[in-house]
N, C-alpha and C positions, 0 to 999 in steps of 0.2 A: 848135444852141447849148446846149440843155438837156443834151445828152450831154457836151459839153465842160465845162460848169459842174459837173455832177455828178462827173465824173472828177477835176477839180481839188479839189473838196471832199473826195472820197475820199482823195486823196493827202495832203491836209492832216490828215485824221483819222488816217491811218496814220503820218504823221510825228509827230503828237502822241503817239501810242502809244509810238513809239520814244523820244521825249524823256522821257516819264513814267517809263519803265522805266530809262532811262539815269540819271535823277536818283535813283531808288531803289537802283540798283546802286552808284552813287557813295556814297550815304549808308550803304548796308550795309557797303561795304568800309572806309569811314572808321570806322564804329562797331565793326567786328570786327577792326581792324588789330592790336590788342594782345591779342586773345583766342585766337590760334592757337598751337598747339604742334606739335611734329614729328609727333605721332600723331593729333591730333584738331582739328577746327574746330567752334567753337560757332556754331550757326546761330540768330541772334536776329532779332527782328522790330522793331528800333528804327526801321527805315525806314518803319514803318506807324504813323503817329500816331493813326489812329482806324480800326479795322477796318470799322465801319459806313459811315463817310464814304468810305473807299477802295472798298468794294463798290459803293456808289451811283455813285461816279465811274466805275468800270469798266463798270457796267451801262449808264449813260447813253451812254458812248462806244460801247459795243458796239451798242446800239440805233441810234445814229446811223450807224455803219458799215454795218449791215445795210440800213437804210432807203435810204441814199444809194447803196449798191452796187446795190440792186434798181432804183432809178430809173435809174441809169446803164445797166444791162442792158436795161431796157425802152425807153430812148430811143435805142438803137443804130441806126445807119444800116441801111437795108434790104439793102444790098449785102453785109453781113457774112455769112459762110458759113452755110448752112443756114437763114437767116432766111426766104427766099421759100417753100421747101417747107413750113415750119411755119406760115407765114401762110396759105398756100393750104389746108392741112389744117384750120386753125382756122376759116376762113371756110366750109369745106365742111360741117362738122359741124352737124347739125340738132338743136336742143334745144327746139323749139317745143312739143312735147308729151311726155308721159311715155313713150309708146311710142318716139318718136324718140330720147329721151335714153338709154334702155336698149338701143336697137338698136346692136349692135356693128359699128363700121366695119371694123375688122380690119387697117388699114394699119400701126398701131403697137400696142404692148403695151396690154393692157386698163387697167392702172393709169394710164398716161399719157393714154389716151383719156378716161377719166372725170375725171382732173385737169383737162384742158383744157375738158371740157364743164361742169364745175362753175364754172370761172372765167367761162365764157361766160354761164352762168345768172346769176351774181352781177354781172358788169360789162358785160353786153351784147356786142355785136359789136365789141369793142375788143381787138385782138391785143396791143397794148402792155400792157394790163392783165394779159393772160395771161403775157407775158414777165416782168412785174414779180412776179406771184404765184409763178412757178417759182423765180426768184432769191431772193425773200423767204423762201419755204418752205425752200429748201436752206440758205441762210445762217443761218436761225433754228435749224435742227437742229444745224448745225455749231457755232454759238456756244454753245448750251446744253451740248453735249457738251464743248466746250473748257473751259467754266467748271467742269464736273464733274470733268474729268480733271485739270486743272492749275490750282489756285486761285492759284498764284503769278503766272503771266503768260498768262492766257487770251487777252488782246487781241493779244499778240505771235503766238500760235498762229493766231488768226483772220487777221491780216495775212499770215502766212506761207502760209496756205491760199489766200487770195485771189491772191497772187502766183504760186503754183505750179499750182493746180488750179482755183480759184474762177472766175477770168475765163474760162478756156477752156470750162469745163463749165456756165457760166451765160450766157455771151455767145454761144456757138455750139452746142455739143453738148448740147442740153437734156435729151433722154431719159436719156442716160447720167449727166447731172448729177443727176437725181432718183434714179437707182440708187445713185450714190455717197453720197447722204445716208444711205441705209440701210446701206451698207457702213461708213460712219463709226460708225453705231450698233453694228454688229457688232464693230468694233474696240474700241469702248468696253466691250462685254460680254466681250471677251477680257481686258481689264484687270480687270474685275469677276469673271472666271472663271465666267460664266453661259453654259454651252455651248448650252443649248436656245435661248436668246435670240439667240446668234450665228447658229445655223442658221435661225431664224425670219426674221431680218432679211436674211440672204443670199437666202433663198427669195423674200421679198417683192421684192427687187431683181431677181431673175431672172424671176419670173412676171409681175410687174406693170409693170416699166419697161424692162429691157434684158437680153436673153438672154446677153450677153457675160459677165455676172457669174457664170455657171455655173463659170467657171474657179476661183472662190474655193472651191467645194465640194471641189476636188481638193487644195487646199493650205491655205487659211486655217483651215478647220474642223479638219482633222487636227492642225495645228500648235497649236491651242488646247489640246490635250491634253499638250503638251510639259511634262515635269516636270524634266528635266535641262538645265542650261545647256550649249548647244553650245560646243565648243572654238573658241577664237579662230582657231587655225590652219585648222580645217575651213572656217570662214566665209570666211577670206581666200583659201583655195584655190578655193572656189566663185566668189568675186568675180573672181579672176584668170582663171579659166576663162571667165567671162562676157566679160571684156575681150578675151581672145584670140579667142573666137568672134565678137565684134563686129567686130574689125579684120580678121580673115581671111575672114569671110563664108562659112565652110564649111557653115553651115546651109542655104545656098541650094540646093545639090544635094539635100540630104535633103528639103527642102520640096517640090522638084519631084516627087520620087518619091512623097512622102506625098500631095500634092494629086491626082496621077493615081490613086492607090489609093483615096482617099476618093470621088472623082467616079465612078470605075468601079464601086465596090462600094456606093455610097450609104450609107456608114456613119453620116453625120450628116443631120439633117433639113434641108429646104430653107432654113430660116431662117438657117443657118450658112454657106450658100454664098457670101454676099457677103464673109465674112471669108476663106474659103478661096481665092477667086478674086482677092483683092487682091495676089497674089504679083507682085513685080517682081524677077525674078532678075538683071536687069542693073543694078540700082541699088546702087552701092557708096559712096554719100556718107557721110561721117563727120560726125555731129552734135556741135557744140560743147556743146550743152545736155546731151547724153547723157554726154559726157566729164565734165562738171561733176557729173552725178548719180553716176557711178562713183566720182569722187573723194569726194563727200559720203558715200556708203555706206562707203567705206574709212575715212574719218574716224570715222564712227559706230562701226565695229567697233573701231578703235584705242582710242577713249576708253572703251569699254564694259568693258574688262578692265584690272585693275591690272598694273603691270609685273611681269614674271617670274612671272606666274600666269595661265595661259590656260584653266584648268579650274576653274570656280568652283562653290561651293555658295551658293545665293542664299536669302536670307530673304524668303519670299513674302509675309510679313505686314508688311514695312517700310512705314512711312507715306509719303505723298506729301510733297514739299518744300513749303515755305511755312509749316510749323508749327515750334514751338519744340522742338528736340531736339538732342542731341549726336550727331554721326555721324563716323565715321572718314573721312579724306580719300580713301583708296583703297578704300573699301568698294564692293562691286558694287551694281548696280541691282536693282530688284525683278524677279521672274521674268517678269512680263509684258513688260518692256523687251526681254528676249532673245527672247521669242516674236515681238514686232513686228519686231525686227531680223532674225530668221530669215525672216519673210515678205518683208521688203525685199530680202534677198540672193537669195532664190528668184526674185523678180520681175526682178532684174537679170540673172540667169542666163537666164530665158526671153527677155528682150529681146535679150541678147547672141547667143543661139542663133538667134533667129527675126526678126532686125531687118530682113530682106528682105520681111517681110510687113507691109504698110502699117498694118493695123489693130492689130497687136500692141502698138504704143505705147499705144493707148487701153486695151487689156486689162491691160497692165502697170501702168497708173496706179492700178488697184485696190490693187496691192501697195505702190506708192510713196507712197500716202497716209500710210503709217506715218511718213514723214519729218517730217510736221507735228508729230507727238508726240515722236518720238525726238530731233530736233534741239533743240527748245525745252525738253524735259525735261532734257536734258544742260545746257542753258544755265542753267536754274533750279537744278539740282543742284549744280553747281560754283560758280556765282555769281562768274565772273571776267569782267573787261572784255573780254578777248580773245575769248571765246566769244560774248559779246553782240554785239561788232562783227562777228564772223563771221556770225551769224544775220541781222543787218540788211543786211550786204553781199550775202548770198545773196538776200534779199528784193528788193533793188534790181536785181540782175542778172536775176532771173527776171521782174520787171516789165518790164524793157527787152526781153527776149526775146519775151514774150507780146504786148506792145503793138506791137512791130515786125511780128509775124505778123499782127495784126489790121488794122493801118492800111496795110499794103502788099499785102494779099491781092488787092485788086481792081485 
């Protein structure tokens, strides 16, 4: 019963967020209707009656969403995937003495083990308190980062994250959920162009929580050094290749050869064997959700470039939206937008090429986290009702998909 009540309250809070931003967009469009010219649009903040009041309002809603979401995750039914193994692990850990606390069990990564042990010390032998702590920690980091990244619509970004990644990685896949929190911090430092902190957070995710995050060292960190805006045609070609590979499944034969090679030569540590052996060469199902994600990435590429100009020079010092300034309607985004877009497209290529590998979807989610920022950043940048409706429709669709997966899995 608590699980159902918490979920209903969560939906109401997310709906309230949508209504608040709908009112602000309507007010904005009304106030700026006569301020546009063919070349420029004046971005004013007449829809913000009081900055302090608005900030308090958003903070209070954010705290409510985080708290209710954590309660919902903690009160989930035991039959939900991965719950029983985590409960057994939690109950097995001994924290009665200092020696037992620092004794490494070794079943999971050290960061996750100590996180669980700390919650057991604080709340006793209550596994639901542990589930609550994980979800609360993850969502708190996410919410703080969203407020820092985009002061215009942080709550919409939080709602989008919950619908696309938050439920799955706090309701079921807990260890990778903790790793994702540090990947979000790494994405934030891509925006701030602090490369050392990008590397530090990725390493924390790998060493402390989930070894799958090592894939980010091969792509995310190098892309953070990107200085030139990639051509629109190049990104579209890569995305088209991903779609072709996804539908044809030609990567299956390559995977079979690669798996045999890795197993015979022992190129990777034993910890990676579970990802290698998850190959299903006979699986050719087409995911509707993945088709939606391909379409979304294509949309993000399309709107990122002015018409008739696919090779841009970007002002890396351009301010975030939500402030008072005049900006050209067809002006490109900041350089970090294209870095995140490149990460997203590479993730789609990996998924398209290796979709026969079960665990690859979870690996690619590290790349697709950028959707949360890219989609809502565009929504705030253009300030049009069409894009706002698109974001909210996407949130609703993703919620339907994830809830269907949860409540029909047993």
